[in-house]
C-alpha positions in Angstrom: -46.7 17.6 38.3 -48.4 14.2 38.6 -50.4 15.4 41.6 -52.2 18.2 39.7 -53.4 15.8 37.0 -54.6 13.3 39.6 -56.6 16.1 41.3 -57.9 17.1 37.9 -59.3 13.6 37.3 -60.9 13.4 40.8 -62.4 16.9 40.4 -63.7 16.1 36.9 -65.6 13.0 38.2 -67.1 15.1 41.0 -68.1 17.8 38.6 -69.8 15.4 36.1 -72.1 14.2 38.9 -73.0 17.8 39.6 -73.7 18.7 36.0 -70.6 20.7 35.5 -68.2 19.6 32.7 -64.8 21.2 32.2 -64.3 21.8 28.5 -61.1 21.3 26.5 -60.9 25.1 26.0 -60.9 25.6 29.8 -58.1 23.0 30.3 -56.2 24.7 27.4 -56.6 28.2 29.0 -55.3 26.8 32.4 -52.3 25.1 30.7 -51.4 28.2 28.7 -51.6 30.5 31.8 -49.7 28.1 34.0 -47.0 27.7 31.2 -46.7 31.5 31.1 -46.1 31.5 34.8 -43.5 28.7 34.5 -41.7 30.7 31.8 -41.6 33.8 34.0 -38.6 34.2 36.3 -41.0 35.7 38.9 -42.4 32.4 40.0 -40.8 29.6 42.0 -41.7 26.0 41.5 -43.3 25.9 44.9 -45.6 28.8 43.9 -46.5 27.1 40.6 -47.7 24.0 42.6 -50.2 26.2 44.4 -52.0 27.3 41.2 -55.1 25.3 40.3 -58.6 25.8 39.0 -62.2 25.5 40.1 -65.0 24.9 37.6 -68.4 26.5 38.3 -71.5 26.7 36.1 -70.8 29.5 33.7 -67.1 30.2 34.7 -63.7 28.6 35.1 -61.6 30.2 37.9 -57.8 29.9 38.1 -57.0 30.1 41.8 -54.1 30.0 44.3 -54.5 27.4 47.1 -58.0 26.5 45.8 -59.1 29.7 47.5 -61.9 31.8 45.8 -60.5 34.9 47.5 -57.2 34.3 45.6 -58.6 34.3 42.1 -56.0 35.0 39.4 -58.5 35.2 36.6 -61.8 33.8 35.4 -62.4 32.3 32.0 -65.9 32.8 30.7 -66.7 30.9 27.5 -70.1 31.4 26.0 -71.6 30.6 22.6 -71.1 34.0 21.0 -68.5 35.7 23.3 -65.5 34.7 25.4 -64.0 36.7 28.2 -61.1 36.6 30.5 -61.8 38.5 33.8 -58.8 39.8 35.7 -59.3 41.8 38.9 -63.0 42.2 38.1 -62.3 43.7 34.7 -63.6 41.7 31.7 -61.5 41.5 28.6 -63.2 40.0 25.5 -61.1 37.4 23.7 -61.9 36.0 20.2 -61.0 32.5 21.1 -59.1 30.5 23.8 -55.7 30.6 22.1 -52.1 31.2 23.2 -52.1 34.5 21.2 -55.3 35.8 22.8 -54.3 34.9 26.3 -50.8 36.2 25.8 -52.3 39.7 25.1 -53.2 39.8 28.8 -50.1 38.1 30.1 -48.9 41.1 32.2 -52.2 41.6 33.9 -52.5 37.8 34.7 -49.0 37.7 36.1 -49.6 40.8 38.2 -52.8 39.3 39.5 -51.1 36.0 40.4 -48.2 37.8 42.2 -50.5 39.9 44.3 -52.5 36.8 45.3 -49.4 34.7 46.2 -48.6 36.8 49.2 
């Protein structure tokens, strides 16, 4: 688990120089989603290690193998509206909370499993 946080710090310093800053809400969403995967019997530890994120202007992608083509979901946080996009389908969420993300747990897990193969 230490490796992920080291990569997060390195990525964060790269992003700051490019004008992209990962927010606390985005880290929270990543941690909630990864925890949901860890609690599911459908994921092995080796698969959990492959899950990470990539910050872009305007969106926060949760990916497998740092591959844009293996996007599990996209968190979009705006001033007035927040979305979680799963398989190109946007779902409005009130806030980045465990309860809001859990409403989409099955779709997120399904997306992750389909991208792991």
